[in-house]
MARLUMTI-672140 format. One record per residue (C-alpha): residue number from 1; x, y negated, z. Coordinates in Angstrom, 3 decimals, m for minus. Layout:
// residues N
@k NUM&c1 X&c2 Y&c3 Z
...
// end
This chain:
// residues 76
@k 1&c1 0.000&c2 0.000&c3 0.000
@k 2&c1 1.358&c2 m3.435&c3 m0.892
@k 3&c1 1.599&c2 m6.156&c3 1.711
@k 4&c1 m0.682&c2 m9.120&c3 1.054
@k 5&c1 0.549&c2 m12.698&c3 1.347
@k 6&c1 m0.794&c2 m14.651&c3 4.357
@k 7&c1 m3.184&c2 m16.536&c3 2.082
@k 8&c1 m4.687&c2 m13.234&c3 0.872
@k 9&c1 m5.411&c2 m11.705&c3 4.271
@k 10&c1 m8.829&c2 m11.892&c3 5.917
@k 11&c1 m9.092&c2 m11.610&c3 9.698
@k 12&c1 m11.779&c2 m11.721&c3 12.372
@k 13&c1 m9.545&c2 m13.924&c3 14.551
@k 14&c1 m10.406&c2 m17.629&c3 14.131
@k 15&c1 m6.814&c2 m18.835&c3 14.576
@k 16&c1 m5.580&c2 m16.248&c3 12.076
@k 17&c1 m8.254&c2 m17.336&c3 9.581
@k 18&c1 m7.201&c2 m20.959&c3 9.980
@k 19&c1 m3.527&c2 m20.066&c3 9.453
@k 20&c1 m4.468&c2 m18.097&c3 6.333
@k 21&c1 m6.522&c2 m21.051&c3 5.098
@k 22&c1 m3.570&c2 m23.412&c3 5.632
@k 23&c1 m1.270&c2 m21.001&c3 3.780
@k 24&c1 m3.794&c2 m20.734&c3 0.947
@k 25&c1 m4.093&c2 m24.526&c3 0.668
@k 26&c1 m0.299&c2 m24.894&c3 0.529
@k 27&c1 0.010&c2 m22.215&c3 m2.151
@k 28&c1 m2.928&c2 m23.560&c3 m4.151
@k 29&c1 m1.869&c2 m27.231&c3 m3.933
@k 30&c1 1.660&c2 m26.399&c3 m5.121
@k 31&c1 0.262&c2 m24.332&c3 m7.980
@k 32&c1 m1.980&c2 m27.204&c3 m9.130
@k 33&c1 0.380&c2 m30.040&c3 m8.088
@k 34&c1 m2.244&c2 m31.913&c3 m6.047
@k 35&c1 m2.439&c2 m33.178&c3 m2.463
@k 36&c1 m6.234&c2 m33.166&c3 m2.111
@k 37&c1 m8.818&c2 m30.679&c3 m3.346
@k 38&c1 m10.831&c2 m33.514&c3 m4.881
@k 39&c1 m7.857&c2 m34.500&c3 m7.089
@k 40&c1 m7.811&c2 m31.118&c3 m8.850
@k 41&c1 m9.768&c2 m30.159&c3 m11.981
@k 42&c1 m13.214&c2 m28.662&c3 m11.382
@k 43&c1 m12.096&c2 m25.087&c3 m12.173
@k 44&c1 m9.230&c2 m25.355&c3 m9.683
@k 45&c1 m11.597&c2 m26.751&c3 m7.042
@k 46&c1 m13.922&c2 m23.783&c3 m7.566
@k 47&c1 m10.980&c2 m21.408&c3 m7.166
@k 48&c1 m9.949&c2 m23.144&c3 m3.939
@k 49&c1 m13.427&c2 m23.181&c3 m2.379
@k 50&c1 m14.187&c2 m19.542&c3 m3.248
@k 51&c1 m10.992&c2 m18.295&c3 m1.591
@k 52&c1 m11.375&c2 m20.686&c3 1.358
@k 53&c1 m14.899&c2 m19.380&c3 2.021
@k 54&c1 m13.663&c2 m15.796&c3 1.796
@k 55&c1 m10.824&c2 m16.503&c3 4.242
@k 56&c1 m13.273&c2 m18.053&c3 6.702
@k 57&c1 m15.485&c2 m14.963&c3 6.563
@k 58&c1 m18.212&c2 m16.513&c3 4.433
@k 59&c1 m19.753&c2 m15.355&c3 1.182
@k 60&c1 m17.443&c2 m16.703&c3 m1.571
@k 61&c1 m20.357&c2 m17.571&c3 m3.859
@k 62&c1 m22.850&c2 m19.208&c3 m1.490
@k 63&c1 m20.723&c2 m20.189&c3 1.503
@k 64&c1 m23.211&c2 m18.490&c3 3.830
@k 65&c1 m22.369&c2 m15.996&c3 6.526
@k 66&c1 m22.893&c2 m12.435&c3 5.258
@k 67&c1 m26.299&c2 m11.089&c3 6.208
@k 68&c1 m27.935&c2 m14.517&c3 6.576
@k 69&c1 m30.794&c2 m15.001&c3 4.136
@k 70&c1 m32.174&c2 m18.294&c3 5.396
@k 71&c1 m34.777&c2 m19.457&c3 7.860
@k 72&c1 m38.360&c2 m18.393&c3 7.685
@k 73&c1 m40.920&c2 m21.112&c3 8.017
@k 74&c1 m43.646&c2 m20.687&c3 10.578
@k 75&c1 m47.165&c2 m20.670&c3 9.315
@k 76&c1 m49.430&c2 m23.207&c3 10.946
// end
């Protein structure tokens, strides 16, 4: 099994997730030669946000926590 880079690992530990997110931002910003996510092209921003959501334990597509479908409204 190959070892994953810190920016590719996903962990349940909040501090570890934040370190992985910082590593991912550093790697991504060097790859795209930008200092802020907003300065990157739209495709690069999408790449950043998908991986950032995944690292934080969220669904990469929606940004929601897995298993959360939304709130049900009460009938009155």
